[in-house]
C-alpha positions as CSV (number, residue, x, y, z in Angstrom):
1,M,228.5,72.7,65.7
2,F,226.4,69.8,66.7
3,E,225.7,71.5,70.1
4,D,221.9,70.9,69.9
5,I,222.2,67.2,69.1
6,L,221.9,64.8,72.0
7,G,224.4,62.1,72.7
8,N,227.1,60.4,70.6
9,D,229.9,62.8,71.8
10,D,232.6,60.6,70.1
11,V,230.9,61.1,66.7
12,K,230.7,64.9,67.4
13,K,234.4,64.9,68.1
14,Y,235.3,62.9,65.0
15,L,233.1,65.0,62.6
16,T,234.3,68.3,64.2
17,N,237.9,67.2,63.6
18,C,237.1,66.5,59.9
19,I,235.5,69.9,59.6
20,E,238.3,71.8,61.3
21,N,240.9,70.1,59.2
22,K,238.8,70.1,56.0
23,N,239.6,66.4,55.7
24,F,236.6,64.7,54.2
25,S,236.1,61.2,52.9
26,H,234.2,60.7,49.7
27,S,231.7,58.4,51.3
28,Y,230.4,57.7,54.9
29,I,228.0,55.3,56.4
30,F,226.1,56.6,59.5
31,S,224.9,53.4,61.1
32,G,222.7,52.7,64.1
33,I,219.1,52.2,65.3
34,K,216.4,54.7,64.3
35,G,215.7,57.8,66.5
36,I,219.3,58.6,67.7
37,G,220.1,61.6,65.5
38,K,221.9,60.1,62.5
39,Y,219.9,62.2,60.0
40,T,220.3,65.4,62.0
41,F,224.1,64.8,62.3
42,A,224.3,64.2,58.5
43,K,222.4,67.5,57.7
44,D,224.6,69.5,60.1
45,F,227.7,67.9,58.8
46,A,226.6,68.7,55.2
47,K,226.1,72.4,56.1
48,C,229.6,72.6,57.6
49,I,231.1,70.9,54.5
50,L,229.4,73.2,52.1
51,E,229.9,76.3,54.2
52,D,226.6,77.5,52.8
53,S,223.5,77.9,54.9
54,M,221.3,77.7,51.8
55,M,222.8,74.2,51.0
56,Q,222.6,74.8,47.3
57,D,225.0,72.0,46.3
58,Y,223.1,69.4,48.3
59,Y,221.0,66.5,47.1
60,E,219.0,64.0,49.2
61,L,217.0,60.9,48.3
62,G,215.1,58.3,50.2
63,P,212.8,55.3,49.5
64,D,210.3,55.3,46.7
65,G,207.7,53.1,48.4
66,K,209.4,50.3,50.3
67,S,212.8,50.5,48.7
68,I,215.4,52.7,47.0
69,K,215.4,51.5,43.4
70,V,218.2,51.4,40.8
71,A,216.5,54.2,38.8
72,Q,216.9,56.5,41.8
73,I,220.6,55.8,42.1
74,R,221.1,56.4,38.4
75,E,219.4,59.7,38.7
76,L,221.6,60.5,41.7
77,Q,224.7,59.6,39.6
78,N,223.6,62.0,36.9
79,V,223.4,64.7,39.6
80,I,226.8,63.8,41.0
81,N,228.3,64.3,37.6
82,I,227.4,68.0,37.8
83,K,230.1,70.1,39.5
84,P,229.1,72.2,42.5
85,T,228.1,75.8,41.8
86,F,228.3,77.6,45.1
87,S,230.7,75.5,47.2
88,K,233.9,73.5,46.7
89,K,232.1,70.3,47.6
90,S,228.7,68.8,46.9
91,V,227.0,66.6,49.5
92,Y,224.6,63.7,48.7
93,I,222.6,62.1,51.5
94,I,220.9,58.7,51.0
95,D,218.4,58.3,53.8
96,D,217.2,54.8,54.7
97,A,220.1,53.5,52.6
98,D,219.6,50.0,53.9
99,L,216.4,49.9,51.8
100,M,218.4,50.0,48.6
101,T,217.8,47.0,46.4
102,I,220.9,44.9,45.6
103,E,220.8,46.2,42.0
104,A,220.7,49.8,43.4
105,Q,223.7,49.1,45.7
106,N,225.7,47.6,42.8
107,S,225.0,50.6,40.7
108,L,226.1,53.0,43.5
109,L,229.2,50.9,43.9
110,K,230.5,52.3,40.6
111,T,230.3,55.8,41.9
112,L,231.9,54.9,45.3
113,E,234.8,53.3,43.5
114,E,235.5,56.4,41.4
115,P,233.8,59.4,43.0
116,P,234.4,62.9,41.7
117,E,236.9,64.9,43.8
118,Y,234.1,67.3,45.0
119,A,231.6,64.6,46.1
120,V,230.7,63.6,49.6
121,I,228.1,60.8,49.9
122,I,226.5,60.0,53.2
123,L,224.5,56.8,53.6
124,I,222.1,56.7,56.6
125,V,221.7,53.1,57.6
126,H,219.5,51.6,60.3
127,N,220.3,47.9,59.5
128,E,223.9,47.6,58.5
129,R,223.5,43.9,57.6
130,S,221.4,45.0,54.5
131,I,224.4,46.8,53.0
132,L,226.7,44.8,50.7
133,S,230.2,44.3,52.1
134,T,231.6,45.8,48.9
135,V,229.7,49.0,49.6
136,K,230.7,49.1,53.2
137,S,234.4,48.6,52.3
138,R,234.4,51.9,50.3
139,C,232.9,54.0,53.1
140,V,234.0,55.4,56.4
141,N,231.6,53.6,58.8
142,I,230.6,55.8,61.7
143,K,228.6,53.9,64.3
144,F,226.1,55.7,66.4
145,S,225.2,54.6,69.9
146,K,221.8,54.5,71.7
147,L,220.9,57.6,73.7
148,S,221.5,57.5,77.4
149,D,218.6,57.9,79.9
150,K,220.2,61.3,80.8
151,D,220.1,62.4,77.1
152,I,216.4,61.4,76.8
153,K,215.6,63.2,80.0
154,K,217.1,66.4,78.5
155,Y,214.9,65.9,75.4
156,F,211.8,65.5,77.5
157,L,212.5,68.5,79.6
158,K,213.4,70.7,76.6
159,N,210.1,69.7,74.9
160,D,207.9,69.9,78.1
161,L,207.2,66.1,78.1
162,S,206.8,63.9,81.1
163,F,209.1,60.9,81.6
164,E,207.6,59.8,84.9
165,D,204.9,57.1,84.8
166,K,204.1,54.7,87.7
167,N,202.7,52.1,85.3
168,I,205.3,51.7,82.6
169,N,209.0,52.4,82.4
170,V,209.3,55.1,79.8
171,F,213.1,54.6,79.4
172,K,212.7,50.9,78.9
173,V,210.2,51.4,76.1
174,L,212.3,54.0,74.4
175,D,215.4,51.8,74.7
176,G,217.8,54.6,73.8
177,S,215.8,55.9,70.8
178,L,213.5,58.8,70.4
179,N,211.8,56.9,67.6
180,N,209.4,55.2,70.1
181,I,208.0,58.4,71.7
182,D,204.9,58.3,69.4
183,F,204.6,54.6,70.3
184,I,204.3,55.5,74.0
185,R,201.7,58.2,73.3
186,D,199.6,56.3,70.7
187,D,199.8,52.8,72.2
188,Y,199.9,53.5,75.9
189,D,196.9,51.2,76.6
190,E,198.6,48.3,74.9
191,L,201.8,48.8,76.8
192,L,199.8,48.9,80.0
193,K,198.1,45.6,79.1
194,L,201.5,44.0,78.6
195,T,202.5,45.1,82.1
196,V,199.3,43.5,83.4
197,F,200.0,40.4,81.4
198,V,203.5,39.9,83.0
199,T,202.1,40.8,86.4
200,N,199.5,38.1,86.1
201,L,202.2,35.6,85.0
202,K,203.9,36.3,88.3
203,K,200.7,35.7,90.2
204,N,200.0,32.5,88.3
205,K,196.6,33.8,87.3
206,V,195.8,31.1,84.6
207,I,192.2,32.3,84.3
208,N,193.3,35.7,83.1
209,F,196.0,34.4,80.8
210,F,194.0,34.2,77.5
211,Q,192.1,37.4,78.3
212,D,195.4,39.2,78.8
213,A,196.9,37.6,75.6
214,S,194.3,39.4,73.5
215,V,196.7,42.4,73.3
216,F,198.9,40.3,70.9
217,Y,196.1,39.1,68.7
218,D,194.5,42.5,68.4
219,N,197.6,44.4,67.3
220,H,198.9,42.9,64.1
221,D,200.4,46.1,62.8
222,K,202.5,46.9,65.9
223,I,203.3,43.4,67.2
224,I,207.1,43.6,66.7
225,R,207.3,46.7,69.0
226,L,205.0,45.0,71.5
227,L,207.0,41.9,71.6
228,E,210.2,43.9,72.1
229,Y,208.7,45.6,75.1
230,L,207.4,42.2,76.4
231,N,210.9,40.9,76.4
232,I,212.1,43.9,78.4
233,L,209.4,43.1,81.0
234,L,210.3,39.4,81.0
235,F,213.9,40.2,81.5
236,E,213.1,42.6,84.4
237,N,211.1,39.8,86.0
238,S,213.7,37.1,85.3
239,Y,211.6,35.1,82.9
240,F,214.6,34.2,80.9
241,Q,213.1,31.0,79.5
242,L,210.3,33.0,77.9
243,I,212.5,35.5,76.2
244,E,213.7,32.9,73.7
245,I,210.1,32.0,72.9
246,V,209.3,35.6,72.2
247,E,212.4,36.0,69.9
248,K,211.4,32.9,67.9
249,T,207.9,34.3,67.6
250,K,209.2,37.6,66.4
251,N,211.4,36.0,63.8
252,K,208.6,33.9,62.5
253,I,206.4,37.0,62.1
254,L,209.2,38.8,60.3
255,M,209.5,35.9,58.0
256,N,205.8,36.4,57.1
257,N,204.5,33.2,58.7
258,N,200.8,33.1,59.6
259,F,200.3,35.8,62.2
260,E,197.7,34.0,64.4
261,M,199.7,30.8,64.3
262,C,202.8,32.6,65.5
263,I,200.9,34.1,68.4
264,D,199.3,30.7,69.2
265,Y,202.8,29.2,69.2
266,M,204.0,31.8,71.7
267,I,201.0,31.5,74.0
268,L,201.0,27.7,74.1
269,N,204.8,27.6,74.8
270,F,204.3,30.1,77.6
271,I,201.7,27.8,79.2
272,E,204.0,24.8,78.8
273,E,206.9,26.6,80.5
274,L,204.9,28.1,83.3
275,Y,202.1,25.8,84.1
């Protein structure tokens, strides 16, 4: 079991022990960044709990739009009240559970406090800070780690993908997650521009500075990922004083401040620090 899943051997060991001893909690939180296998682990764990390849006593829900709403949780609670038909247990997975509204979490709390004996609820969480402490306290919290470069190489080889590139560091972009593979493929040109941007910082090419900075202004929808990769490049080149500027810019954007003004803030502060 779990043989085909990369990384997180400690999680494999723990879940395997639960399965072998048929010792299951009523509720789990699988927490960690996106793209490290939490959902795949949850599905395989559910199959083992149910001992049914058809997974007939299984229910799954995810966001309706940008959040998981209280109506969805109430529907889940109605389903949970139905006893399993084919297995001794029923498994319920809430994917992107950190997108539950506060009202939805408070509603779920009632079930977590008094779950049916047959119920196993798994919350898949990417941002644990979004989960109420009262919800967390009633779940077994299983923390997933980032994938190692070795694990990522295995994935690339298995899927006939190349991980060697002279222009960008693939492993730095992925940062322990397979979630960014599409980012590398779809936004390679932008990543390359960032590499040139930092290279020109090193060469003090002031003339090229604003031209290079266009990569930020032109990519509103993917700016957070680009800023995260920029910080990786800055760290590699020992521009520690600029990393804090990038972090402040990222936080301003996440707080829905004016996009262009945020980028202006970053660029002007870069110039002040460097020139």
